C-alpha positions in Angstrom: -0.2 37.2 -17.9 -2.1 36.0 -14.9 -3.3 39.6 -14.2 -4.4 40.2 -17.6 -6.4 36.9 -17.7 -8.1 37.8 -14.3 -8.9 41.3 -15.6 -10.9 40.2 -18.7 -12.7 37.4 -16.7 -16.5 38.0 -16.1 -17.2 37.5 -12.4 -21.0 37.5 -12.6 -21.0 33.9 -11.7 -19.2 34.5 -8.6 -21.5 37.4 -7.5 -24.7 35.7 -8.5 -23.9 32.3 -6.6 -26.5 30.9 -4.4 -24.2 30.8 -1.2 -20.7 31.6 -0.1 -19.5 28.2 -0.7 -20.7 28.1 -4.3 -19.0 31.4 -4.8 -15.8 30.3 -3.3 -15.9 26.9 -5.6 -16.5 29.1 -8.8 -13.7 31.6 -7.9 -11.3 28.8 -6.9 -11.9 27.0 -10.5 -11.4 30.3 -12.5 -8.2 30.9 -10.4 -6.9 27.5 -10.9 -7.7 27.7 -14.6 -5.8 31.0 -15.0 -2.9 29.6 -13.1 -2.6 26.6 -15.1 -2.5 28.8 -18.3 -0.1 31.4 -17.0 2.1 29.1 -14.8 1.9 25.7 -16.1 3.5 23.0 -13.8 6.6 21.3 -14.8 6.9 17.6 -14.0 10.3 16.4 -13.4 9.6 12.8 -12.8 11.8 10.2 -14.2 9.2 8.3 -16.3 9.9 6.0 -19.3 8.8 7.4 -22.6 5.5 6.0 -23.2 4.8 4.3 -26.4 2.1 5.6 -28.7 -1.3 4.3 -28.1 -2.3 2.2 -31.3 -5.8 1.4 -30.2 -6.9 4.9 -30.0 -9.9 5.6 -32.3 -12.1 8.4 -33.2 -14.9 7.6 -30.6 -12.4 7.7 -27.8 -11.2 11.0 -29.0 -14.6 12.3 -29.0 -15.1 11.2 -25.5 -11.9 12.6 -24.4 -12.8 16.0 -25.8 -16.2 15.8 -24.1 -14.5 15.1 -20.8 -12.1 18.1 -21.0 -15.1 20.4 -21.7 -17.0 18.9 -18.8 -13.8 19.4 -16.6 -13.4 23.0 -17.7 -17.3 23.7 -17.1 -17.0 22.2 -13.5 -13.9 24.3 -12.7 -15.8 27.3 -13.9 -19.1 26.8 -12.2 -18.1 24.5 -9.3 -21.7 23.0 -9.2 -22.5 19.6 -8.0 -24.2 18.5 -11.2 -21.3 19.5 -13.4 -19.1 17.7 -11.2 -21.3 14.6 -11.5 -21.4 14.9 -15.3 -17.7 15.2 -15.6 -17.3 12.2 -13.5 -19.5 10.1 -15.5 -17.8 11.1 -18.8 -14.3 10.2 -17.2 -15.7 6.8 -16.3 -16.8 6.3 -19.8 -13.6 7.3 -21.3 -11.5 5.0 -19.0 -13.9 2.1 -19.9 -13.5 2.7 -23.5 -9.8 2.9 -23.3 -9.8 -0.5 -21.5 -12.0 -2.1 -23.9 -9.7 -0.9 -26.8 -6.7 -2.1 -25.0 -8.1 -5.6 -24.5 -9.1 -5.9 -28.1 -5.8 -4.7 -29.2 -3.9 -7.3 -27.0 -6.3 -10.0 -28.1 -5.5 -9.2 -31.9 -1.8 -9.1 -31.0 -1.7 -12.5 -29.4 -4.0 -14.0 -32.2 -1.7 -12.7 -34.8 1.5 -13.5 -33.3 3.8 -16.6 -34.3 4.9 -17.0 -30.7 1.7 -16.6 -28.6 3.2 -17.6 -25.4 6.0 -15.1 -25.7 3.5 -12.4 -26.7 1.4 -13.1 -23.7 4.3 -12.7 -21.4 5.4 -9.4 -23.2 2.0 -8.0 -22.6 2.0 -9.2 -18.9 5.5 -7.7 -18.3 4.5 -4.4 -20.0 1.4 -4.0 -17.8 3.2 -4.9 -14.4 6.2 -2.9 -15.3 4.1 0.4 -15.9 2.2 -0.2 -12.4 5.6 -0.7 -10.6 6.6 2.5 -8.7 10.3 3.5 -8.4 11.5 3.1 -4.8 14.8 4.6 -3.7 17.1 2.5 -1.5 17.6 3.7 2.2 21.1 5.1 2.9 23.3 3.4 5.5 26.3 4.5 7.3 29.0 1.8 7.1 32.5 2.5 8.5 31.8 6.3 8.2 30.8 5.9 4.5 27.3 6.6 3.3 26.2 3.6 1.1 22.9 3.5 -0.8 23.6 0.4 -2.9 20.7 -2.2 -2.3 23.1 -5.3 -2.4 25.5 -3.7 0.1 22.7 -2.3 2.4 21.0 -5.7 2.4 24.2 -7.6 3.2 25.1 -5.3 6.0 21.8 -5.6 7.6 21.8 -9.4 7.3 25.3 -9.4 9.0 24.0 -7.2 11.9 20.9 -9.3 12.7 22.7 -12.6 12.4 25.5 -11.6 14.6 23.4 -9.8 17.2 22.7 -12.7 19.4 26.4 -14.0 19.4 27.8 -10.5 20.3 25.1 -10.3 23.1 26.3 -13.7 24.5 30.0 -12.7 24.2 29.3 -9.6 26.2 27.6 -11.5 28.9 30.5 -14.0 29.1 33.0 -11.1 29.5 31.2 -9.8 32.5 33.4 -10.3 35.6 32.4 -13.2 37.7 32.8 -11.3 40.9 30.1 -8.8 39.7 27.6 -11.5 38.8 28.1 -13.1 42.3 27.6 -9.6 43.9 24.4 -9.3 42.1 23.2 -12.8 43.3 24.1 -12.1 46.9 22.1 -8.7 46.7 19.0 -10.6 45.7 19.4 -13.1 48.3 19.9 -10.5 51.0 16.8 -8.6 50.0 14.2 -8.7 52.9 11.1 -10.6 52.3 7.9 -8.9 52.1 6.2 -8.6 55.6 3.1 -11.0 55.9 -0.3 -9.8 57.3 -0.7 -10.4 61.0 -4.2 -11.7 61.4 -5.9 -12.2 64.9 -8.8 -14.8 65.5 -12.3 -13.4 65.2 -15.8 -14.6 66.3 -19.1 -14.9 64.4 -20.5 -11.8 66.2 -17.7 -9.6 65.0 -18.2 -10.8 61.3 -21.9 -10.3 61.6 -21.4 -6.7 62.9 -18.9 -5.9 60.2 -21.4 -7.2 57.4 -24.1 -5.3 59.1 -22.2 -2.1 59.0 -21.6 -2.3 55.3 -23.4 0.3 53.1 -26.1 -1.0 50.8 -25.5 -0.5 47.1 -28.1 -0.2 44.4 -26.7 -3.1 42.5 -29.1 -6.0 42.0 -28.3 -9.5 43.5 -29.2 -12.9 42.3 -32.8 -12.2 42.5 -32.5 -9.2 40.5 -33.7 -6.9 43.0 -31.7 -4.1 44.7 -30.8 -4.6 48.5 -32.3 -1.1 49.0 -35.8 -2.4 48.0 
């Protein structure tokens, strides 16, 4: 099917493109559209079945159709102006859906006998839809792989709370002779040899300063010593 779709496609827009980048974008858009038709992607994500949108109206349906047409046009041409138009239509469609959803929620609260419960139901449904499913990390406990969140959390808590006590017990179990030997080794280490300084004179110090090379850095008067 992909071969037949590409064989009947008119490639004049690719050949007549202004530059190589535009030609590539047009070709990529046509190829992607053909692949989506001939080899549709299968989504295997575990998603709860979405409830039907009751606040969907005729105007939002028309905006959605306009967005799909703009998207197809951009995928075919690859032009920047078509992309900008498609993005603007998409923003308009999202804004329309948000407005309809807000109006529907307001109407649902106003007509409800238990307004507090309805408000919390709406908040719960909104937050639950935004939550991402996160898999619990696996942990090897006594040669058995455990992925239960409660068991993993309990094992980690036990490990971190007992770590300090285990470390202290290991230090206490260290033989006394070994610790005494380590202390004696520290005491027997030779001290760092001190510098052997000899007396000097003003003439020697002046000669050393005079022999120092001048640098181009400025002093307090902001003038270099070379000037």
